[in-house]
C-alpha positions as CSV (number, residue, x, y, z in Angstrom):
1,M,119.1,-121.0,41.2
2,P,119.4,-124.5,41.8
3,G,116.3,-126.2,43.5
4,E,113.9,-123.5,42.0
5,A,111.0,-124.3,40.1
6,P,111.0,-122.6,36.6
7,P,108.0,-120.0,36.6
8,P,105.0,-121.1,34.7
9,S,105.1,-120.3,30.8
10,P,102.5,-118.5,29.5
11,D,99.0,-120.0,28.5
12,P,98.9,-119.4,24.7
13,A,95.4,-119.3,24.8
14,F,94.8,-117.6,27.5
15,T,94.3,-113.6,27.1
16,P,93.8,-110.9,29.9
17,E,90.6,-109.0,30.0
18,E,90.7,-105.1,29.2
19,P,88.8,-102.6,30.9
20,P,85.4,-101.9,29.1
21,V,85.9,-98.8,26.9
22,E,83.4,-96.4,28.1
23,E,81.3,-95.1,25.0
24,A,81.2,-91.2,24.6
25,P,77.5,-90.1,25.2
26,I,75.6,-89.5,21.8
27,E,74.1,-85.8,22.0
28,E,70.9,-85.7,20.6
29,P,70.0,-82.3,18.4
30,P,68.1,-80.2,20.7
31,V,64.0,-80.6,19.7
32,E,62.2,-77.4,19.0
33,Q,59.4,-77.0,21.2
34,P,56.4,-75.4,19.4
35,P,56.0,-71.6,20.5
36,I,52.5,-71.2,23.3
37,E,50.1,-69.5,21.7
38,V,48.2,-67.8,24.6
39,V,44.6,-67.1,23.6
40,T,42.5,-63.9,25.4
41,Q,39.5,-63.6,26.1
42,P,37.8,-60.7,26.1
43,P,36.9,-59.8,30.0
44,P,33.3,-60.3,31.2
45,P,30.9,-56.8,31.1
46,P,30.8,-55.4,34.5
47,A,27.6,-56.0,36.7
48,N,24.0,-54.0,36.0
49,T,24.8,-53.8,32.3
50,V,20.9,-53.8,32.1
51,P,20.3,-50.5,29.6
52,A,18.4,-47.8,31.2
53,P,15.7,-45.8,29.4
54,P,16.5,-42.4,28.4
55,P,15.6,-39.6,30.6
56,P,11.8,-38.2,29.7
57,P,11.5,-34.4,29.4
58,S,11.7,-32.2,32.9
59,G,8.5,-30.5,32.0
60,R,10.1,-27.0,32.2
61,G,8.1,-25.8,29.0
62,L,4.9,-26.9,30.3
63,L,6.0,-25.1,33.4
64,I,7.0,-21.9,32.0
65,A,3.8,-21.7,29.6
66,A,1.4,-22.3,32.4
67,S,2.9,-19.9,34.3
68,A,2.2,-17.3,31.0
69,V,-1.3,-18.6,30.6
70,G,-2.0,-18.6,34.2
71,L,-1.0,-15.1,35.1
72,T,-2.9,-13.7,32.3
73,G,-6.1,-15.3,33.5
74,A,-5.3,-14.1,37.0
75,I,-5.4,-10.5,36.0
76,F,-8.9,-11.0,33.7
77,R,-10.0,-12.6,36.7
78,V,-8.7,-9.9,39.2
79,V,-10.4,-6.9,37.1
80,T,-13.7,-9.4,36.6
81,S,-13.6,-9.1,40.5
82,V,-12.9,-5.2,40.7
83,S,-16.1,-4.7,38.3
84,V,-18.1,-7.3,39.9
85,Y,-18.0,-5.3,43.5
86,R,-18.3,-1.6,41.6
87,A,-22.1,-3.8,40.1
88,I,-23.1,-4.5,43.5
89,R,-22.5,-0.7,45.1
90,L,-24.5,0.5,41.3
91,P,-28.1,0.5,41.9
92,N,-29.1,-0.9,37.8
93,A,-25.7,-2.8,37.8
94,S,-25.8,-6.2,37.0
95,P,-23.4,-8.5,39.2
96,I,-23.9,-11.8,37.4
97,G,-23.5,-10.2,34.4
98,T,-20.5,-8.6,34.8
99,T,-19.2,-12.2,36.2
100,V,-20.1,-14.1,32.9
101,N,-19.1,-11.7,30.6
102,G,-15.8,-11.9,32.5
103,A,-16.1,-15.6,32.4
104,I,-15.3,-15.9,28.8
105,F,-12.0,-14.6,29.3
106,Y,-10.7,-16.2,32.0
107,D,-12.3,-19.1,32.7
108,P,-10.1,-21.0,29.7
109,L,-7.4,-19.1,30.5
110,I,-7.3,-21.0,34.0
111,A,-8.2,-24.4,33.1
112,T,-5.3,-24.0,30.4
113,A,-2.8,-22.9,32.3
114,L,-4.1,-26.0,35.2
115,G,-3.6,-28.5,32.5
116,L,-0.2,-27.1,31.6
117,A,1.1,-27.4,35.3
118,G,-0.3,-30.9,35.5
119,G,1.5,-32.2,32.5
120,G,4.5,-30.3,33.5
121,M,4.5,-31.5,37.1
122,A,3.8,-35.1,35.7
123,R,6.9,-34.9,33.3
124,R,9.1,-33.8,36.4
125,G,7.8,-36.3,38.4
126,R,9.0,-39.2,35.7
127,L,12.2,-37.6,35.8
128,D,12.7,-37.6,39.4
129,A,11.8,-41.5,39.3
130,H,13.8,-41.8,36.4
131,N,17.0,-40.2,38.4
132,E,16.1,-42.4,41.8
133,L,15.9,-45.6,40.1
134,F,19.3,-45.4,37.3
135,E,20.9,-43.0,38.4
136,G,20.4,-43.5,42.2
137,T,19.2,-40.0,43.2
138,P,17.0,-39.1,46.2
139,P,13.7,-37.8,45.5
140,K,13.1,-34.1,45.5
141,R,9.7,-34.3,47.0
142,K,7.1,-36.8,48.3
143,S,4.7,-38.2,46.1
144,R,0.9,-37.6,47.5
145,Q,-1.1,-38.8,44.9
146,K,-4.8,-39.1,46.9
147,L,-4.2,-35.9,48.9
148,G,-3.2,-34.0,45.6
149,W,-6.3,-35.2,43.3
150,G,-8.4,-35.0,47.0
151,L,-7.8,-31.3,46.7
152,F,-8.4,-30.7,43.4
153,G,-11.5,-32.5,43.6
154,G,-12.5,-30.2,46.5
155,G,-11.9,-27.4,44.6
156,V,-14.1,-28.2,41.8
157,A,-16.6,-29.2,44.3
158,V,-16.6,-26.2,46.1
159,W,-16.8,-23.8,42.7
160,S,-19.7,-26.5,41.7
161,I,-21.8,-25.7,45.1
162,T,-21.4,-22.5,45.3
163,R,-22.4,-21.9,41.6
164,V,-25.6,-23.3,42.8
165,L,-25.9,-21.7,46.0
166,G,-25.3,-18.5,44.4
167,L,-28.4,-19.2,42.0
168,T,-30.8,-20.9,45.2
169,G,-30.1,-19.5,48.1
170,C,-29.5,-15.6,47.6
171,R,-33.7,-15.7,46.3
172,G,-32.7,-13.9,43.5
173,S,-31.1,-11.3,44.7
174,Q,-27.5,-10.6,42.2
175,D,-25.4,-9.1,45.1
176,C,-25.8,-11.8,46.9
177,A,-24.8,-14.4,44.3
178,A,-22.4,-12.5,43.1
179,R,-20.7,-12.4,46.5
180,V,-21.0,-16.4,46.8
181,W,-19.8,-16.9,43.7
182,E,-16.5,-14.6,44.2
183,A,-16.0,-16.7,47.7
184,G,-16.4,-19.6,46.0
185,Y,-14.4,-19.1,43.3
186,Y,-11.4,-18.0,45.1
187,V,-11.7,-20.8,47.9
188,S,-11.9,-23.3,45.1
189,L,-8.7,-22.2,43.7
190,A,-6.8,-23.0,47.0
191,G,-7.7,-26.2,46.5
192,T,-7.4,-27.0,42.3
193,V,-4.0,-25.0,41.8
194,P,-2.1,-27.4,45.1
195,G,-4.0,-30.3,43.8
196,V,-3.0,-30.1,40.6
197,I,0.4,-29.8,41.2
198,M,0.5,-32.6,43.5
199,G,-1.6,-34.5,42.0
200,G,0.6,-34.5,38.3
201,Y,3.7,-35.0,39.7
202,A,2.6,-38.3,41.7
203,T,0.6,-39.6,38.7
204,G,4.2,-39.5,36.6
205,Y,6.3,-40.5,39.3
206,E,4.3,-43.5,40.0
207,G,3.7,-44.6,37.2
208,Y,7.0,-44.1,36.1
209,H,8.1,-47.0,38.9
210,K,5.5,-49.4,37.7
211,R,6.5,-49.3,34.4
212,F,10.3,-49.3,34.9
213,G,11.1,-50.2,38.3
214,H,11.4,-53.7,37.1
215,L,14.7,-52.6,34.8
216,A,16.2,-51.1,38.0
217,N,15.9,-54.7,40.4
218,V,17.5,-56.4,38.1
219,S,21.6,-57.8,38.8
220,V,23.2,-58.9,35.8
221,T,26.6,-60.5,37.1
222,P,29.6,-61.7,35.5
223,L,30.4,-65.9,36.0
224,A,34.1,-67.0,35.1
225,H,34.4,-71.1,34.7
226,R,37.2,-72.9,33.1
227,D,35.8,-72.7,29.2
228,G,35.2,-69.1,28.9
229,W,32.8,-66.8,30.9
230,G,29.1,-66.1,31.3
231,L,26.3,-63.4,32.6
232,G,23.9,-64.3,35.9
233,V,20.4,-62.3,35.5
234,S,18.7,-62.0,39.0
235,G,15.9,-59.9,39.6
236,R,11.8,-59.9,39.6
237,F,10.1,-60.4,36.3
C-alpha cells in the first residue's frame, strides 16, 4: 500500500535460537551385589551345665548281706540264751561257760552284720545326698549323726559295763553273772543296731554334702554380646 514502510529485511547474520535438545538418559548396566553370607554361631549352652558326679551305689547288697548274716547270728544267740537258762536251772552246769562257747559263733556274725549295715546305710546316705543335690529329690530321712553314734556308743558301754558287773558284783555266782550278761547283751542291742543304722546313714549323707555340695551351688549362665557369646560362672569356691 502506498505510504506504508516495507517490512524489515531479515538480518543474514541472525540465526534464531533452537530449543535445547534433551538427551536421553544413559542406562547403566545393573551392578551385581555380592551374595550376603549369613554366619551362624552355635547356641550358648544352657545354664547349670556343671557336670555332676555319677550317682553312688545304693548299698542294697550290703544291707541284704547284713540281714542274712545278722539273722544267722541272732539264731545262734537265741539258742545260746536258751542253753544258758537251762544251765542256770541245773545244779552242776556252767552258765558262764555256755555263754562263752556260744559267743564264739554269734559274736563274729553279729559284729559283721553291724559293719555291713553301717556300710550299706552310709552308701544309702550318699545316694540320697546325690539325688538331693543334683536331681532335686527331697531327702527321704533326717540326718541324725550325733544321735546315731551316741546310741551306738551307749550300747557298747552297756555291754562292757554289764560284763564287768557280772564278774565283780555277783560274788562268784555264775547264775547271777549269766543273768546280768544276758540282760546287758539284749539291752545293748537296742542301742547298737539303730545307732549304727542312723550313724552310718548320717555319716554318708553329710560326707557327700561336704565333698560335692559346692558343685550344686555353681551356676553357669550364657552371656551373649556383639562379637560372640560366653559363660558366666557364679557360686562358692
